[in-house]
N, C-alpha and C positions, 0 to 999 in steps of 0.2 A: 557497408551501409548503402542502401539504395539512394538514388538521386532525390526521390521525394522525401525520404527521411532526412537526408542531409540538408535539403532546402528548408524543411520544417525546423530542424535544429538551428540553422543559421538565423531563420526568422525569429525564433524564440529568443535566441541569444542577443539579438539586436533590439528586442522589444524592451523599452525602459521599465515598464510595469513588471514584466516577468523577471527581469534582471534584479530589480530592487526586491521583489518578493523572495527570490532565491537567497540573496545575502541576508535579508531579515530573518529568514527561516534558519539558515546555517548558523548565524551568530547566536540566536536564542537557543537552538538545540545544544550547541557547544556549552553555553553558559549554564543552562538548566541541567544538562547531563552531569557536569562536574559538580554543581551545587548539590544535586541529588545524591551523588556518591559520598560527598562530604557529610551530608545530613545523616546518611546511614551509619557512617563511622562514628559521628558525634553521638547518635542515639545509643550505639553499642558502648561507647566509653562512659557515658553519663548514667546509663541504666534507666529503667522505665520511669521512676518517680522524678528524678532530677531532670530528665529529658522533658517530662510533662511541664515542669516549671519553666524550662527554656521555651517550650512551645507556647505557654501562656504569656510570657513576656513578649515573644515575637508577634503573637497575635494582637496584643495590645498596641504594639508599635505600628503594625500594619493598618489597624482600624483608625488610628490617629492620622496615619499617613494619607489615608483616603481624603481626609478633609484638608490636610496641610498642603497638598499639591494644588488645590484650588482649580483643578481642570486646566492648568497652564501648559501641560505637555501637549494636549490637543490644540490649545489656543496657538501656541508657537508654531506648530506644524501648519495649521490652517493659514495663518497670516503671512508666514514666510513663503510658503508654496504659492500663495495667491499673488504676492507682491514682488517676488524675486526677479521677475522679468518686467512687470509693468511699472513698479515703483521701487527700484533697488535702493533709492536713498532712504527708504523707511526701514530697511532690514536691520541695520545696526541698532536703531532705537527700539524696534520690536523685541529683539533679543535682550537688550539691556533692561527693558521694562519687565519682561516676563521673569528674568532672573531676580530683579529687585523685589518684585511682589512675592515671588516664591520664598526668598530669603526672609522677608518680613513676617509673612504668615507662619512659616515653619519655625522660625526662631521664637515667635510668641508661644506656639504650642509646645515646643521643646522645653522652654523655660517653665511653663505651667506644669508639665509632667515632672520636671526636675524638682520643683518645690512641693508638688503634691504627690510625690512618689509614695510617701508613707500612707496617704489615704487610699491610693490605688491598690497598694500591696495589701492593706488591712481589709478594706471594704469590698473592693471589686474582685481581687484575686484570692482573698481570704488566706494570705500567706505573708505575714508581717516581715519575715526574713528576706523577702524579695525587694525590700525598700532600696538597699544599696545597689543591687544589680540593675534595677530600673533607672536609677540616677546615672549609672555607668554608661548606659546606651541611649539616654534621653536625646542627645544631640545627633543620633543616627537619623532622626526625623528631618533635621536641616539638610544633611547631605543627600538623603533620599529625595527630598523635594527638589533640590537644585539639580540633581541628576535627571529627574523626570522632566524638568524644563529643558535641560540640555539635550536630552534624547528627542524631545519635541522639536527643538531648533534644528538638529541634525537631520531629522526626518523631513523637515521642510525643505532642506537642501538636497534631499534624496541621497544622503551620504551613508547608505546602508552597508557598503563594503567596508568602510572605515569603522562603522559601528560593530560589524561582525568581528573584526579584529579585536576591538576593545572588549567585546563580550567574551571572546575566547580567553583573553588575559584575565578578565575578572573572574571567570569560571575557575581557572587554574589557581588564582589567588584565594578564592573562597575555599577550595578544596584543601590546599596546603596549610593555610592559616588556621582553619577550623580544626583540622586533624591535629596539628602540632600544638596549638594553644589549649585545646580541650584536653589533650593527653596530659599536659603539665599543670594546667590551672583549673580544670573542671568547668563548672558552669560559668564562672567569670571569664575563663579563657574562651569559651564558645561565644559569649556575648561580645568580647573584645574582638574576636575574629569577624563577627557580623559588622561591627563598627568600622574596623580597619578595611574590610572589603569594600564597604560603601564609600569610604574616603578615596580609595584607589579608583573606584568607578567614577566618582566625581572629578578627580584630577585628570584622568585620561580623556573624559568627555570635554572637560574645560579646554584642554589643549586643542582638541579637534574643532571645537566651536570657534576658537580664535583663528584657526586656519581658514574657516569657511566664511567668516564675516567679512564683507567687502570693505576696503579702505576708502574713507571719504576723500573725494578729490576737492581741491580748492574751489569754492563757489558753489558746491553741491548743496541743494536744498536738503535739510535734515530734520526740520521740525514739522510736527503735526500736532496742534494743540489738542485735538480730540482723540488722539491715539490711545492714551491711557484710559480714557472713558470707554472707548470702543473695546479695548482688551478686557476691561473689567466686566462690561456688559455681556461680552461673549463668554467669559470664563464662569460667571456666576451661575447660570443655569447648568453648565457642565459639572461644576462642583456640586450643585444640588442633586444632580442625577447620580453622581458617585456616592454622595452621602445617603441618598435614598436607597441605593443598592445595598450599602452596608447595613442600614437600619432595617430594611425588609428582610435581609438574610438573618439578622439577629432575631427579629420578631417571629420568623418561621420556626426557628429552633425553640423559642419560648413557647409557641403554640403547642409544639409536640411535647414539651416537658410538662406544661400546665394541664393539657387536655388528655395526655396519654402517659408515656413514661420514657426513660432514657434509652430503652431498647429500640423505640421507634426513631430516636435521634441517631442511634448507631446504624440502623438500616438506611436511613436517609443519607447519612454522611458517607456510607460505603458506596451507595449508588452515585452520589455526587462526585466522588473521586473519578469514576469512569466517564461521567459527563464532562468533567474538566479535561480529561485526556482527549476526547473527541473535539473539544473546542480549542485545543492548543494552537493549531495552525491558524484558524480564523482569528484568534486573539492576537497572534503575532502580526497578522496582515492589517490590523486596524489603522496604524499610522501610515502604512504604505497606501492604503485606500484613500484616506483623508488627504494625503499629500497630492496624489494624482487627481482626485476629484476637484480639489481646490484650485489646482493649477489649470484645470480645463474650464473654469468658469468663463462665460462669455463665448464658449464654443459648444453650444448645446448638443450637437451631434456626437462630438467626441465624449462629452460628459455622459450622455446616454449609453454610448458604447462601452465606456469604462464600467458603468454601473452594471450592465448586463454581464460583462466579463467577470467582475468580482462576485456577482451572485452565482454564476456557474462554478467558479473556482471554490467558493465556500461550500456550495452544495456538494461538489465532488469530494472536498476535503473532510466532510462530515458523513456523507452517506457510506463511503467505503469502510471507515473504522466502525460505524454503526452496525453494518452488516456482519463484519468480522466478530465484534463483541457479542452481537445477538446470537450468532451461531454457536459461540463458545460460552454463552452465559452460564450454563449449568456447570461447566468446568471451572469458570471464574468463581461462581458462588461456593463451590466445594472448598476453595482455599480459605474461606472465612469461618468455617467450622459448622457444627451441627445447629447451633442456635440461629444461624442465618438462613439455613437451607429452605425452610418452609415458605418464607415470605420474600426474600431478597430477589429472587428471579424475576417476578412480575414488576417489582419496584424498579429494578435495574433496567429492564426492557423499556419501560415508559420513560424513565429519566434520560436514557441515551437517545431515544426517539425524539424527545423534546429538544435535544441539543441541535438538531437539524434546523428547527424553526428559530431557535435563538441565534444561530449562526447567520441566517438570512436576515433576521431583524437587525443584527449588528451592522450589516452592510448599509441598510437604510438609515441607521443612526448616524453613520459617517457621512452619508449623502445629505441628511438634514443639516449636519454640522457644516458641511462645505457651503451650504446655501444660507448660513447664518440663521437657521431656524431652531436654535437650541431650546427656546422656551416651548415651542410646539412639542419637542421631544420630551422635555421634562414633564409637561402636562400629560402626555399620552402614557409615559412610564408610570407616573403617579397613579393614574386610573388603573393601569394594568396590575400593579403591585397591590393596590387596594382590593381588587377583585380576587386576586390569588389568595390573599389572607382571609377574606370573607368566605369564599368558597370552601377553603380548607376548614375553617371554623365550623361551617354548617355541616359539611360531610362527616366531621368527627363527632360533633355534638348530637347529630341525628342518627348516629351509629350506623351510617351507610358504609363507611370504610374505616379501617384503622389509620392511625396518624400519618405514617410515612406514605402509605398508598394514597390517602386522601390528598396529601400535599403534592405528590407528583402528578396525579390526575388533574387537580386544579391548575397546576402550572402548565401542563400540556394543553388543555383546552384554552386557557387564557393566552398562551403564546401563539397558538394558531390564529385566534381572533386578532391578536395584536399585530401579527405580520400582515394580514389582509387590510387592516385599518391603515397601517403605515404605507402600504402600496397605494391606497386610494388617496390619502392626504398628500403624499409626496407628488403624485401625478397632478393634483390640483395646484399645488404650490409651484411646480415646474412650469405648468401651462400659464399661470399668472405672471411668472417672471419672464418667460421667453416669447409669449404671444402678445 
């Protein structure tokens, strides 16, 4: 290794942002990889039809979880990172409040699902026999919400190495329990493994949170009467953004079904899978970005440098897989069968290209959050999603493009405009704050 390369290696190794990013990536890859292997085995054991029921129940839980977390994961990261040096006496109360709010909101939603499982099974899923399985995993929502808050707290402390170890254990637990319980107990076993894994995840994060929370010293100021109001005011627009994302995603599918057919849904879903792969690393980085940007508030030069660095990292993390997938797109499409080959190539290319702009926009979303400008972000996202849906509707009804192609084109054009608007608005907000 040359001296220059060695010096670069040592500089990167000592850089807190790079170090945290590495551990965040390592832990998530380990967890997701083991979970994916487990999911493949579960699908094989259950067969297509029962695995479809498992997928429907899991999707229902995930959609409810979007609302039950109430944006508190990001809230915890933001407030702990911002205050851990300036106001350490607030840390314990911030952690306590985020956990309590998470518990209350998620327990309410889990209870509603438990008692209305029959309605959800009959009307929403159109599968009355899924009533009992839904009740079996209803309180997964509580442990998922608490875990999300815990991860946010640990991210605020930059405890990414500890989180990587936890994620590795959780990934192994997910694989072993899902394979064993599904083999012996079928659908109920698979759902029990889902719940058990989440409980293990909650417990390990709970222990790590306790290690990081500072112990109050005698005479230390601990109260802040406005803290709970501040947390709720910060979390509400974040929760609305997450709810908006879930609603818009559902409406997009509904548009394709109502205005075209399920074939277009299949094309769009296939393209979206590859878009999700490109956005995997940027998605992992979101808590890391928020933590470091929040901690640099009051130091505008450092804040600006971090923003530029994360934009470059996210660009690099998306442009490389985009180029690889684009070059291999015909080979990728061939795996989906004859019915996909005529249209999927163009849809896939546009969807993965859009991912680059989504990735960069997400960096600005974290920057807005670090500056306590969540309502700005919610408003801009609402307008963006509204235009995507309207543009898609017009392109399909005017017979300009078929459903899936219309949707990905609308999304691409809107995401490009959205990114430039974010850049302009963020610059104005930053100038107003620091000048």
